[in-house]
VODREN-190105 format. One line per field, with one value per residue (C-alpha): residue number from 1; y, x, z. Coordinates in pm, whole numbers. Layout:
% VODREN-190105
n: c(NUM,...)
py: c(Y,...)
px: c(X,...)
pz: c(Z,...)
//
This chain:
% VODREN-190105
n: c(1,2,3,4,5,6,7,8,9,10,11,12,13,14,15,16,17,18,19,20,21,22,23,24,25,26,27,28,29,30,31,32,33,34,35,36,37,38,39,40,41,42,43,44,45,46,47,48,49,50,51,52,53,54,55,56,57,58,59,60,61,62,63,64,65,66,67,68,69,70,71,72,73,74,75,76,77,78,79,80,81,82,83,84,85,86,87,88,89,90,91,92,93,94,95,96,97,98,99,100,101,102,103,104,105,106,107,108,109,110,111,112,113,114,115,116,117,118,119,120,121,122,123,124,125,126,127,128,129,130,131,132,133,134,135,136,137,138,139,140,141,142,143,144,145,146,147,148,149,150,151,152,153,154,155,156,157,158,159,160,161,162,163,164,165,166,167,168,169,170,171,172,173,174,175,176,177,178,179,180,181,182,183,184,185,186,187,188,189,190,191,192,193,194,195,196,197,198,199,200,201,202,203,204,205,206,207,208,209,210,211,212,213,214,215,216,217,218,219,220,221,222,223,224,225,226,227,228,229,230,231,232,233,234,235,236,237,238,239,240,241,242,243,244,245,246,247,248,249,250,251,252,253,254,255,256,257,258,259,260,261,262,263,264,265,266,267,268,269,270,271,272,273,274,275,276,277,278,279,280,281,282,283,284,285,286,287,288,289,290,291,292,293,294,295,296,297,298,299,300,301,302,303,304,305,306,307,308,309,310,311,312,313,314,315,316,317,318,319,320,321,322,323,324,325,326,327,328,329,330,331,332,333,334,335,336,337,338,339,340,341,342,343,344,345,346,347,348,349,350,351,352,353,354,355,356,357,358,359,360,361,362,363,364,365,366,367,368,369,370,371,372,373,374,375,376,377,378,379,380,381,382,383,384,385,386,387,388,389,390,391,392,393,394,395,396,397,398,399,400,401,402,403,404,405,406,407,408,409,410,411,412,413,414,415,416,417,418,419,420,421,422,423,424,425,426,427,428,429,430,431,432,433,434,435,436,437,438,439,440,441,442,443,444,445,446,447,448,449,450,451,452,453,454,455,456,457,458,459,460,461,462,463,464,465,466,467,468,469,470,471,472,473,474,475,476,477,478,479,480,481,482,483,484,485,486,487,488,489,490,491,492,493,494,495,496,497,498,499,500,501,502,503,504,505,506,507,508,509,510,511,512,513,514,515,516,517,518,519,520,521,522,523,524,525,526,527,528,529,530,531,532,533,534,535,536,537,538,539,540,541,542,543,544,545,546,547,548,549,550,551,552,553,554,555,556,557,558,559,560,561,562,563,564,565,566,567,568,569,570,571,572,573,574,575,576,577,578,579,580,581,582,583,584,585,586,587,588,589,590,591,592,593,594,595,596,597,598,599,600,601,602,603,604,605)
py: c(6928,6638,6505,6856,6841,6497,6648,6963,6739,6519,6800,6909,6657,6612,6928,7119,7462,7450,7711,7698,7734,8086,8034,7743,7614,7874,7724,7725,7645,7747,7588,7705,7674,7910,7837,7988,7779,7434,7257,7058,6855,6563,6724,6944,6634,6495,6821,6824,6540,6616,6985,6868,7191,7201,7436,7426,7719,7604,7550,7847,7861,8193,8450,8317,7969,8098,8354,8160,7793,7719,8006,7932,8162,7882,7801,8162,8402,8402,8095,7841,7604,7249,7181,7339,7329,7386,7016,6910,7149,7109,6775,6807,7031,6768,6480,6700,6817,6440,6392,6653,6517,6207,6400,6562,6917,7111,7288,7638,7768,8097,8268,8589,8784,9020,9075,8954,8892,8868,9063,9092,9049,9092,8946,8594,8640,8704,8551,8480,8559,8619,8354,8096,8325,8279,7938,7731,7803,7468,7518,7188,7243,7609,7705,7955,8246,8544,8791,8731,9014,8964,9358,9376,9245,9482,9790,10140,10459,10777,10691,10377,10194,9894,9994,9880,9855,9743,9667,9290,9241,8845,8703,9046,9104,9338,9362,9404,9401,9259,9488,9346,9556,9375,9101,8931,8925,8795,8492,8424,8378,8166,7955,7902,7883,7547,7416,7459,7306,7025,6985,6908,7237,7246,7692,7980,8236,8569,8834,9138,9345,9672,9886,10116,10469,10235,10458,10186,10207,9947,10148,10459,10329,10169,10453,10692,10439,10429,10806,10791,10593,10823,11076,11441,11506,11331,11434,11831,11768,11591,11950,11721,11839,11596,11291,11273,11557,11465,11365,11246,11252,10997,10717,10665,10336,10419,10786,10977,11108,11428,11492,11354,11471,11417,11308,11108,10905,10844,10720,10444,10389,10251,10111,9882,9800,9727,9454,9296,9276,9098,8865,8757,8730,8481,8303,8352,8300,8097,7897,7792,7681,7439,7335,7494,7431,7619,7740,8160,8406,8750,8847,9211,9466,9655,9749,10002,10083,10288,10393,10561,10481,10114,9876,9724,9760,10108,10221,9913,9971,9748,9530,9409,9390,9009,8931,8555,8511,8240,8395,8674,8739,9082,9169,9370,9486,9668,9767,9453,9290,9353,9507,9825,9736,9976,10197,9986,9847,9510,9423,9308,9266,9243,9593,9487,9150,9266,9521,9226,9015,9299,9372,9026,8912,8654,8464,8308,8537,8572,8809,8793,8923,8967,8818,8451,8496,8464,8190,8139,8479,8516,8171,8259,8622,8478,8182,8429,8703,8432,8397,8138,8036,8036,7956,8112,8303,7994,7781,7379,7280,7475,7183,7436,7647,7307,7175,7489,7534,7133,7153,7493,7349,7005,7217,7396,7043,6878,7166,7232,7277,7627,7778,7632,7910,8095,8418,8723,8781,9178,9384,9723,9794,10050,10245,10212,10562,10441,10673,10966,10746,10754,11116,11115,11225,10975,11135,10984,10670,10797,10884,10533,10358,10560,10461,10111,10089,10288,9981,9710,9834,9876,9516,9602,9328,9499,9443,9641,9759,9985,10245,10192,9855,10018,9978,10076,9699,9622,9926,9843,9489,9627,9824,10075,10226,10405,10627,10800,11147,11097,11075,10776,10853,10644,10317,10209,9989,9691,9596,9333,9406,9247,9292,9236,9333,9582,9322,9076,9115,9027,8857,8678,8425,8199,7886,7744,7423,7478,7749,7801,8144,8120,8363,8422,8570,8625,8754,8959,9029,8882,8916,9133,9106,9353,9550,9780,9720,9366,9104,8875,8546,8292,8143,8182,8503,8467,8443,8448,8589,8437,8681,8652,8818,8818,8860,8803,8971,8888,9020,8722,8741,8732,8379,8223,7970,7892,7552,7422,7683,7517,7694,7563,7568,7455,7364,7114,6818,6823,7155,7273,7348,7704,7814,8081,8315,8332,8633,8894,8812,8789,8581,8631,8422,8440,8310,8101,8160,8146,8150,8269,8175,8069,7995,7990,7769,7862,7583,7661,7492)
px: c(11185,10990,10876,10699,10530,10393,10236,10087,9944,9814,9665,9486,9289,8938,8946,8603,8493,8172,7921,8113,8464,8472,8342,8472,8375,8543,8874,8950,9216,9464,9773,10038,10347,10597,10945,11152,11493,11545,11229,11525,11613,11521,11461,11186,10926,10980,10904,10559,10482,10528,10332,10084,9960,9683,9870,10261,10323,10646,10804,10867,10614,10676,10963,11185,11215,11215,11486,11724,11675,11926,12196,12513,12290,12012,12106,12093,11839,11559,11427,11731,11652,11757,11925,12005,11823,11469,11378,11587,11448,11082,11065,11208,10873,10670,10823,10808,10417,10330,10512,10313,10014,10061,10132,9791,9894,9787,10069,10060,10336,10497,10435,10645,10391,10676,11027,11281,11619,11907,12052,11952,12291,12646,12980,12826,12511,12170,12133,11869,11499,11619,11810,11551,11335,11552,11724,11580,11178,11036,10759,10619,10571,10520,10326,10486,10675,10437,10705,11014,11178,11156,11217,10862,10738,10891,10771,10943,11024,10887,11166,11052,11386,11295,11270,11581,11708,11977,11889,11972,12256,12162,12479,12574,12237,12003,11632,11356,10966,10698,10399,10096,9866,10086,9841,10218,10320,10003,10021,10393,10249,9937,10204,10344,10023,9961,10305,10283,9942,10100,10346,10074,10012,9685,9736,9978,10024,10140,10349,10498,10239,10410,10285,10588,10569,10536,10486,10484,10212,9985,9993,9888,9632,9452,9495,9338,9032,9026,8996,8694,8517,8522,8257,8289,8253,8507,8774,8686,8788,9097,9147,9076,8916,9044,9174,9343,9521,9708,10066,10101,10472,10387,10124,10256,10195,10281,10414,10507,10140,10275,10342,10004,9712,9410,9520,9826,9603,9379,9704,9742,9384,9411,9746,9620,9296,9493,9678,9376,9234,9574,9512,9208,9305,9607,9453,9098,8998,9259,9397,9065,8956,9237,9156,8844,8964,9286,9363,9444,9610,9844,10112,10098,10228,10079,10366,10233,9876,10109,9875,9946,10316,10246,9960,9911,9535,9479,9323,9136,8756,8584,8412,8720,8950,9016,8737,8781,9071,9099,9332,9538,9936,10034,10405,10435,10796,10955,10630,10631,10954,11093,10940,11004,10807,10850,10744,10422,10526,10455,10585,10218,9982,9670,9528,9662,9483,9142,9159,9208,8954,8731,8815,8844,8482,8635,8808,9183,9512,9859,10089,10428,10669,11010,11163,11239,11228,10881,10771,10493,10386,10323,10128,9880,9842,9682,9503,9360,9254,9123,9417,9635,9953,10238,10600,10781,11054,11108,11411,11281,11669,11634,11567,11400,11199,11073,10995,10764,10579,10497,10365,10146,10062,9901,9775,9575,9470,9381,9115,9037,8647,8715,8946,8805,8568,8566,8373,8474,8288,8280,8091,8246,8400,8625,8601,8909,8891,8961,8685,8979,9260,9040,9123,9429,9405,9658,9627,9289,9531,9708,9442,9302,9563,9611,9239,9252,9576,9337,9085,9367,9523,9169,9100,8802,8607,8670,8603,8785,8568,8649,8406,8318,8119,8006,7643,7397,7288,7680,7711,7379,7544,7752,7667,7956,8098,8414,8528,8883,8762,8660,8844,8768,8428,8357,8266,7927,7914,7732,8076,8238,8557,8893,9165,9458,9834,9925,10154,9829,9561,9254,8994,8674,8520,8243,8335,8137,8131,7997,7796,8021,8213,8591,8828,9173,9456,9820,10103,10356,10561,10933,11284,11410,11787,12019,12032,11751,11492,11670,11467,11658,11904,11633,11397,11671,11595,11201,11216,10844,10770,10443,10120,9915,9579,9357,9030,8728,8363,8214,7870,7692,7486,7080,6982,7321,7356,7654,7794,8126,8429,8759,9133,9364,9722,9963,10190,9946,9770,9447,9177,9148,8774,8730,8532,8261,8032,7707,7447,7243,7381,7744,8001,8317,8578,8978,9232,9548,9850,10002,10329,10225,9882,9551,9241,8924,8631,8256,8065,7658,7443)
pz: c(-4127,-4312,-4015,-3905,-4296,-4199,-3871,-4009,-4309,-4057,-3806,-4133,-4162,-4023,-3945,-3767,-3750,-3560,-3478,-3092,-3269,-3182,-2814,-2680,-2317,-2043,-1932,-1540,-1364,-1055,-1114,-1377,-1399,-1660,-1705,-1989,-1845,-1756,-1891,-2115,-1759,-1630,-1332,-1492,-1549,-1236,-1066,-1290,-1129,-814,-842,-1074,-1208,-1443,-1696,-1818,-2004,-2178,-2525,-2781,-3141,-3291,-3346,-3081,-3183,-3586,-3503,-3270,-3244,-3573,-3411,-3225,-2947,-2929,-2539,-2411,-2342,-2381,-2485,-2399,-2595,-2519,-2859,-3159,-3485,-3627,-3659,-3360,-3133,-3281,-3278,-2865,-2762,-2971,-2724,-2437,-2507,-2462,-2141,-2009,-2112,-1986,-1650,-1722,-1791,-2087,-2244,-2347,-2538,-2575,-2901,-2956,-3224,-3390,-3230,-3460,-3377,-3665,-3917,-4320,-4426,-4369,-4388,-4331,-4472,-4317,-3950,-3715,-3809,-4170,-4251,-4127,-4413,-4655,-4658,-4389,-4448,-4542,-4789,-4740,-4393,-4385,-4746,-4960,-4820,-4828,-4954,-5136,-4910,-4574,-4536,-4650,-4328,-4060,-3890,-4108,-4044,-4232,-4478,-4536,-4350,-4051,-3711,-3580,-3185,-3021,-2673,-2628,-2887,-2897,-3096,-3178,-3356,-3411,-3307,-3542,-3580,-3786,-3845,-3690,-3938,-4219,-4367,-4538,-4179,-4041,-4304,-4134,-3805,-3906,-4031,-3708,-3568,-3781,-3690,-3287,-3338,-3506,-3223,-2989,-2747,-2595,-2657,-2742,-2453,-2730,-2619,-2763,-2817,-2866,-3196,-3192,-3441,-3734,-4062,-4256,-4598,-4422,-4086,-4229,-4461,-4138,-3945,-4187,-4212,-3828,-3860,-4145,-3890,-3609,-3794,-3830,-3469,-3354,-3633,-3565,-3198,-3302,-3535,-3867,-4119,-4456,-4352,-4704,-4666,-4347,-4393,-4089,-3922,-3663,-3540,-3196,-2912,-2587,-2500,-2226,-2055,-1998,-2354,-2472,-2658,-2792,-3128,-2992,-2723,-3088,-3258,-2935,-2910,-3294,-3204,-2969,-3182,-3475,-3238,-3106,-3432,-3575,-3260,-3347,-3689,-3592,-3300,-3280,-3647,-3791,-3461,-3368,-3716,-3656,-3271,-3169,-2803,-2886,-2509,-2575,-2345,-2402,-2191,-2114,-1889,-1573,-1341,-1108,-1333,-1598,-1794,-2154,-2141,-2038,-2021,-2380,-2301,-2170,-2448,-2580,-2576,-2324,-2588,-2688,-2368,-2345,-2601,-2664,-2440,-2193,-1932,-1919,-1757,-1622,-1562,-1215,-1371,-1048,-861,-647,-650,-288,35,251,571,766,490,479,98,110,-271,-351,-680,-469,-663,-995,-931,-807,-1099,-1392,-1197,-1249,-1602,-1731,-1605,-1329,-1588,-1521,-1481,-1309,-1218,-1321,-1013,-1119,-849,-703,-380,-174,-349,-104,-82,-461,-483,-204,-343,-669,-471,-224,-546,-744,-1033,-1103,-879,-1103,-1070,-1330,-1156,-906,-946,-957,-960,-534,-346,-102,-330,-508,-187,-123,-477,-466,-91,-225,-531,-341,-95,-347,-556,-220,-192,-550,-453,-253,-539,-853,-1057,-761,-773,-514,-195,-154,32,-133,-468,-590,-955,-1173,-1354,-1662,-1866,-1753,-1888,-2190,-2176,-2084,-1708,-1514,-1233,-1177,-1149,-836,-688,-707,-579,-295,-194,-279,-35,240,175,206,514,668,538,381,117,-204,-563,-821,-1134,-1416,-1419,-1761,-1695,-1386,-1474,-1197,-1208,-1097,-852,-649,-564,-326,13,-47,-378,-408,-657,-685,-697,-312,5,194,361,727,690,693,1064,882,672,795,1014,1036,1286,1187,1158,840,658,649,358,345,95,40,-230,-318,-498,-796,-644,-301,-136,149,209,245,326,268,461,290,548,331,688,661,790,498,298,433,92,76,-220,-257,-463,-276,-339,-371,-184,114,228,173,542,664,1019,1136,1200,1537,1637,1365,1482,1220,1281,930,820,700,337,362,434,491,807,876,999,1063,1030,926,917,692,614,353,603,797,664,854,934,1256,1375,1487,1797,1638,1777,1594,1680,1455,1129,1212,1274,1503,1538,1589,1314,1467,1414,1016,861,478,369,577,461,644,520,621,568,437,647)
//
């Protein structure tokens, strides 16, 4: 740890906190890879050299590292550390970060904010996190321990005992949770942030933002203040007259929407606000005081638009949603890891991607899909909808998968001008019912999804926008506004029209660096695995079936004069110029046959 202490001391020299420290320049990227395994092998850096991602999401700097790197379980899930030992593994991350920088990739490290593995005591003494805290905490590197007893850092039950889980049982150890409302736990996180910056990371992606039913003194105190801030009218609606007199049996986070009440939703709202406040304190305020250009992201979960019982920001006020964050990761869980083409199920995240894009002001994002099979589709889906293509569940040791990742990433790099900071080109908008969710109405989300799928199947060019962001001015920018409470009306003849197979999704964008219009076509058709609803065995089961017969009748924006129209696919090195018909403000042409992903660039003359 001596070398770490030296690095930390050096990192404190010349630290500046200019007025812009909290508002660094907007980060833009379209190519990201993320790995929790294999990153210690020589082949990983060779892969980075060939794929040339802009962001490498790799390495561990939060509770996973400090709980497990020194234990006999260092090789296993979740971090798969290449070597054992806090100093040894930490120095390895420093070296890895330098190698990635030499390959022009920015490094974003994984940072678990609260999920602790270990045992406070036992026949062999403390283990995991508790062993680190008692015996391996280096005060020269990390500063003094915030508290003497690590149990004082944890989420608590009503009787004051720690909340304990046995979900993973890594090394037979239990799982505990640091309390993000606890200022002493935040001090631990800040020490780890400082250590990570000293290791050479460019940023952190933080995960495990699950506030449980913690009833520690900090959570009770903060929740009472939260209630006072609501004012008498809101308190009366919650049937609370004297905040100080209430004895809370629970202060829940996520819960079953069927068992929700106004008070329980206020508890969830408090949970999500307090977590965001902790995030801002630790990463935005403190982290960027050390490194003003620190890239910050959160790893959250959306699934199939799970609300109240999922989605770490489902009740977060709109002014806090993603504020001061550079990109976001949302996992789709079991909602999109397979296809059922006969039933019209494409295993896609298109609707989720458009929702995130609308809620997050077009900042970079990615979706985590729990499969390692449909490599090309996953990359194409993100590229087509303004996200960052990623490779988290791809095995670069699989030569076939590696070949396609490199091919597609090189395609995105070659045509970066079409993707960089692209903004959506849409003629309609579908409103996500966030106001209804605030009121506990998750049935509105089901209606939203149904309407969204109808629009996708009709190949309408549409955005998704949370309804609490849908000001009159933003609504007026679209020809059509679709709301979840209404049936799909007859579409206006003025909208663009696309003839395409049911397995194809269509989207469009306007690149920041050009005046062109770019159309994206993603084909989900494939030969499916024999086992129904199977994620497959890897890219050997991707088996795409080419799409044919796509026809475009595009309504051009007022004043747009089209020039050359080019067809591009990752499988070919050169573009094909298409024959088009341009009449009365519309552009008509046929799209050639393509395998998974096709881009049509309509140049502005």
